[in-house]
Every structure is written in structure tokens, then in C-alpha cells.
C-alpha positions as CSV (number, residue, x, y, z in Angstrom):
1,M,31.9,-19.9,9.9
2,T,31.9,-17.5,6.9
3,R,32.8,-13.8,7.1
4,S,29.2,-12.8,6.1
5,F,27.6,-14.9,8.8
6,R,30.0,-13.6,11.4
7,F,28.9,-10.1,10.5
8,I,25.2,-11.0,10.9
9,L,25.9,-12.5,14.3
10,A,27.9,-9.5,15.5
11,A,25.8,-6.7,13.9
12,P,24.1,-4.4,16.5
13,L,20.4,-4.0,16.7
14,A,20.9,-0.5,15.3
15,L,21.4,-2.1,11.9
16,A,17.6,-2.6,11.8
17,L,17.4,1.0,10.7
18,A,20.2,0.8,8.1
19,A,20.2,-0.2,4.4
20,C,16.5,0.1,4.4
21,G,14.3,2.3,2.2
22,N,12.5,5.2,3.8
23,G,9.1,4.4,2.4
24,A,9.2,7.4,0.0
25,S,7.3,7.1,-3.2
26,D,9.7,7.2,-6.1
27,D,8.5,7.7,-9.7
28,G,8.9,3.9,-10.2
29,E,9.4,4.2,-14.0
30,V,10.0,0.9,-15.7
31,S,9.6,-0.1,-19.3
32,L,7.1,-3.0,-18.8
33,E,4.0,-2.3,-20.9
34,G,1.4,-4.8,-22.0
35,E,-2.2,-5.5,-23.0
36,A,-4.7,-6.4,-20.3
37,I,-4.2,-10.0,-19.1
38,A,-7.3,-12.1,-18.5
39,P,-7.6,-13.9,-15.1
40,I,-6.2,-17.4,-15.0
41,E,-8.2,-19.9,-13.0
42,A,-6.5,-22.1,-10.4
43,P,-7.0,-25.9,-10.7
44,D,-10.3,-27.1,-9.4
45,G,-10.5,-26.9,-5.6
46,A,-7.4,-24.8,-5.4
47,S,-6.5,-21.2,-4.8
48,W,-3.5,-19.4,-6.1
49,L,-3.1,-17.8,-2.7
50,E,-2.6,-21.3,-1.2
51,T,-0.1,-22.3,-4.0
52,A,3.4,-21.8,-2.6
53,S,6.9,-23.1,-2.9
54,V,10.5,-22.3,-2.0
55,T,12.6,-21.0,-4.9
56,E,16.2,-21.9,-5.8
57,E,17.2,-18.4,-4.6
58,G,15.9,-19.2,-1.1
59,G,12.8,-17.1,-1.5
60,F,9.1,-18.0,-0.9
61,V,6.7,-17.5,-3.8
62,I,2.9,-17.7,-3.8
63,G,0.6,-17.7,-6.8
64,N,0.4,-19.2,-10.2
65,P,3.8,-20.8,-11.0
66,D,3.2,-19.8,-14.6
67,A,1.9,-16.3,-13.9
68,P,2.8,-13.9,-16.8
69,L,3.9,-11.3,-14.2
70,K,6.5,-12.4,-11.7
71,L,7.1,-10.0,-8.8
72,V,10.1,-10.4,-6.6
73,E,10.7,-8.4,-3.4
74,Y,14.1,-8.4,-1.6
75,A,13.1,-7.7,2.0
76,S,14.5,-7.6,5.5
77,H,12.3,-8.5,8.5
78,T,13.8,-5.6,10.4
79,C,13.2,-3.0,7.7
80,G,10.6,-0.3,8.5
81,A,9.9,0.4,4.8
82,C,9.4,-3.3,4.2
83,A,7.0,-3.4,7.2
84,N,5.2,-0.4,5.7
85,F,4.7,-2.3,2.4
86,A,3.6,-5.4,4.2
87,V,0.9,-3.5,6.1
88,N,-0.3,-1.3,3.2
89,G,0.5,-3.3,0.1
90,S,0.6,-7.0,0.7
91,A,-3.1,-7.6,1.1
92,P,-4.3,-5.7,-2.0
93,L,-1.4,-7.3,-4.0
94,Q,-2.4,-10.8,-3.0
95,E,-6.2,-10.3,-3.1
96,E,-6.4,-8.3,-6.3
97,Y,-3.5,-9.6,-8.4
98,V,-2.0,-12.8,-7.1
99,E,-5.4,-14.5,-6.6
100,T,-6.3,-13.8,-10.2
101,G,-3.4,-15.9,-11.4
102,I,-1.8,-13.0,-13.2
103,V,0.9,-12.2,-10.7
104,S,3.1,-14.4,-8.6
105,Y,4.8,-12.8,-5.6
106,E,8.1,-13.9,-4.2
107,I,9.8,-12.7,-1.0
108,R,13.6,-13.1,-0.9
109,P,14.9,-12.4,2.6
110,L,17.9,-10.1,2.7
111,L,19.3,-10.7,6.2
112,R,21.2,-7.9,7.9
113,D,21.2,-8.4,11.7
114,P,20.5,-11.1,14.4
115,L,16.9,-10.1,14.9
116,D,16.3,-10.3,11.2
117,V,17.8,-13.8,11.1
118,T,15.6,-14.9,14.0
119,I,12.4,-13.7,12.5
120,S,13.2,-15.1,9.1
121,T,14.0,-18.5,10.6
122,L,10.7,-18.6,12.5
123,A,8.7,-17.4,9.5
124,R,10.1,-20.3,7.4
125,C,9.8,-22.8,10.3
126,G,6.3,-23.7,9.0
127,S,5.2,-24.7,5.6
128,P,5.9,-22.6,2.4
129,E,2.2,-21.8,2.3
130,S,2.4,-20.1,5.7
131,F,5.5,-18.0,5.1
132,H,3.9,-14.9,3.6
133,A,1.2,-14.6,6.3
134,L,3.7,-15.1,9.1
135,A,6.1,-12.6,7.6
136,D,3.4,-10.0,7.1
137,Q,2.2,-10.4,10.7
138,A,5.7,-10.2,12.0
139,W,6.3,-7.0,10.0
140,A,3.2,-5.5,11.5
141,A,4.5,-6.3,15.0
142,L,8.1,-5.1,14.4
143,P,7.9,-2.2,16.8
144,E,7.0,-4.6,19.6
145,F,10.0,-6.8,18.9
146,T,12.5,-4.0,18.6
147,G,11.0,-2.2,21.6
148,A,11.4,-5.3,23.8
149,L,15.1,-5.7,22.8
150,Q,15.9,-2.0,23.1
151,S,14.4,-1.9,26.6
152,N,16.5,-4.9,27.7
153,G,19.9,-4.5,26.2
154,S,21.5,-7.0,28.6
155,A,19.2,-9.8,27.3
156,Y,20.2,-8.8,23.7
157,E,23.9,-8.9,24.5
158,A,23.6,-12.2,26.4
159,A,21.7,-13.7,23.4
160,V,24.2,-12.7,20.7
161,T,27.2,-13.8,22.7
162,A,25.6,-17.2,23.5
163,P,26.8,-20.4,21.8
164,P,25.4,-20.7,18.2
165,E,22.8,-23.4,19.1
166,Q,21.4,-21.2,21.8
167,R,21.8,-17.7,20.3
168,F,18.7,-17.3,18.3
169,A,16.3,-19.0,20.7
170,R,17.5,-16.7,23.5
171,L,17.1,-13.7,21.2
172,A,13.6,-14.9,20.3
173,E,12.7,-15.2,23.9
174,A,13.9,-11.7,24.7
175,A,12.0,-10.2,21.8
176,G,8.7,-12.0,22.6
177,L,8.9,-14.0,19.3
178,I,8.4,-17.5,20.8
179,D,5.0,-16.6,22.1
180,F,4.2,-14.5,19.0
181,F,4.8,-17.4,16.6
182,A,3.2,-20.0,19.0
183,A,0.0,-18.0,18.7
184,R,0.2,-18.5,14.9
185,G,0.8,-22.2,14.7
186,I,4.6,-22.5,15.3
187,S,4.8,-24.3,18.7
188,A,7.5,-23.2,21.2
189,D,9.3,-26.6,20.7
190,Q,9.1,-26.3,17.0
191,A,10.5,-22.8,17.1
192,R,13.4,-23.7,19.4
193,T,14.3,-26.6,17.1
194,C,14.4,-24.4,14.1
195,L,16.4,-21.7,16.0
196,A,18.9,-24.3,17.2
197,D,19.8,-25.5,13.7
198,S,22.9,-23.4,13.2
199,E,23.8,-25.3,10.1
200,A,20.5,-24.4,8.4
201,I,20.7,-20.8,9.6
202,T,24.2,-20.5,8.2
203,A,23.1,-21.8,4.8
204,M,20.2,-19.4,4.8
205,A,22.4,-16.4,5.6
206,E,24.9,-17.4,3.0
207,K,22.2,-17.9,0.3
208,S,20.7,-14.5,1.2
209,S,24.0,-12.8,0.8
210,S,25.0,-14.5,-2.4
211,V,21.7,-14.0,-4.2
212,A,21.4,-10.3,-3.2
213,T,25.0,-9.7,-4.3
214,E,24.4,-11.4,-7.7
215,A,21.3,-9.2,-8.2
216,G,23.1,-6.0,-7.2
217,V,20.7,-5.5,-4.2
218,N,22.0,-3.7,-1.1
219,A,18.8,-2.1,0.2
220,T,15.3,-3.2,1.1
221,P,12.7,-3.3,-0.1
222,T,13.9,-3.8,-3.7
223,F,11.4,-5.0,-6.3
224,F,11.8,-6.7,-9.6
225,L,9.0,-7.4,-12.1
226,N,9.9,-10.0,-14.7
227,G,13.5,-9.4,-14.0
228,Q,13.4,-5.6,-14.3
229,R,14.3,-3.6,-11.3
230,I,11.6,-1.1,-10.1
231,D,12.7,2.3,-8.7
232,G,10.1,2.4,-6.0
233,T,9.4,0.9,-2.6
234,Q,5.7,1.2,-1.8
235,W,2.3,0.0,-3.1
236,N,1.2,3.4,-4.6
237,V,4.2,3.1,-6.9
238,L,4.0,-0.6,-7.6
239,E,0.3,-1.0,-8.4
240,P,0.3,1.3,-11.4
241,I,3.4,-0.5,-12.8
242,L,1.5,-3.9,-12.5
243,Q,-1.5,-2.4,-14.2
244,R,0.6,-1.0,-17.1
245,A,2.2,-4.4,-17.4
246,G,-1.2,-6.0,-17.9
247,A,-2.7,-6.7,-14.5
248,R,-5.9,-4.8,-15.0
């Protein structure tokens, strides 16, 4: 087991509040400027919102694969500022910009703690097309999950000290995640199978760590637009940048 993965397994739940943006609106200045880009139609019978794939970096991207504006978000499933963006920014981003074919939107999970690993594993347990919707709904319910674990510390400790093949399923049970995802199309059996695959979880954690390190990302959410880092964490900063870049 690698050092980075050992850290993720051992990290306390309090890490859910660390290395995470505070939701403040920075100025977000970035040099991208461009003429208005005309909408790009999806192939007949298709929708860009239903066009999804897994990237080489371990992220999940929706939208036009050839979109002229490519937005990447490094995000943690236990980050409050990420949850704030999911609740307030994800819908307008997808409906007004991704659906037009002008912007593609990739989420690259940056894993920091056992609950984060558990939610990310369950969100990717379905198809690539379902990842963004499941992730957004999980962010909206984050206070429920953390509250359940904080009120039952013994269950959390028992989960993180269990054998690897049992660890994340037990954590999911304690946080109410099995029932949450079952109500959204990931059956309990399917969820437990994904959570028992310690080899896949280790690979996911290692990929998350290496990709973030290579990009110089150590906090979430962190956004890049066409490879340029954006100094802002929320929709009121991001939308004007997209518009200046041509999404208008």
C-alpha cells in the first residue's frame, strides 16, 4: 500500500474541513479573451449533457469533446466550497454553457479523507453519464453524511480500522450512503461491490494524488479553463470569465 493511500485511510474526518476553499469570491482574473462563440449542435438525437467519458487524468467530463472552452475542476467530495459550487453553479454551467456545445466540464476528484474516497467511489460506480448528477446530489447532502458520522464516532473508527475490503462499505453504511445512492440507481449490492474493490480504490487514490501534484493543485475547488488556472472558486467569478472567453 502506498504512502499516499495510507494517509487517506488514516486521515480523520476533520480533514473534510481542511485544504478546501472558503467559498469567497476572488477577482478571478485570467487572460482568456475571445469573440462570441456560436452554439454547436450535438449529433442528431443526442444531447451534450448526456455525452460523457472518463479522462486519462481520472476525471469525468461531460459535453462536446471538441468544445472550444474546456473547464476542469479539481474537487473533493467533502469540501464545503465544492458543495457550494455544486449547489449554486453546476446547474447554470451545464444548462447554459455545456448544453450549447461551447463548454465541456470535467471534474477531477482530489481525494483527501476516507469519506471523500467513499463518496467518489460510489459516484463513479455507475456510468460516466451519471457521475456529475450523482456527485452534485452528494455534495448537496454533504451535511447529512458528515453529521451522521460525527454523531457516531465509534462507527467511524470501526470502519476505518476494518480490513480494506470491508472498510469503505462500513463507512458508507455509517454515513447513510448506501441508501442514498440506492435511491439514485446504484443498488446496495452494486455499491458494496465497488466499495470492496480495494485495488481499484487504491488506483483511484494514487491517480488523484499524482494528477493533482503534477498540476500544482493542493486545495479545492481549483478551476482551469483551457489549461489556465482561475483564481476564483465560485460561479459568480467563473461565469464572467467564461463569457469573456466567448461563451456568450
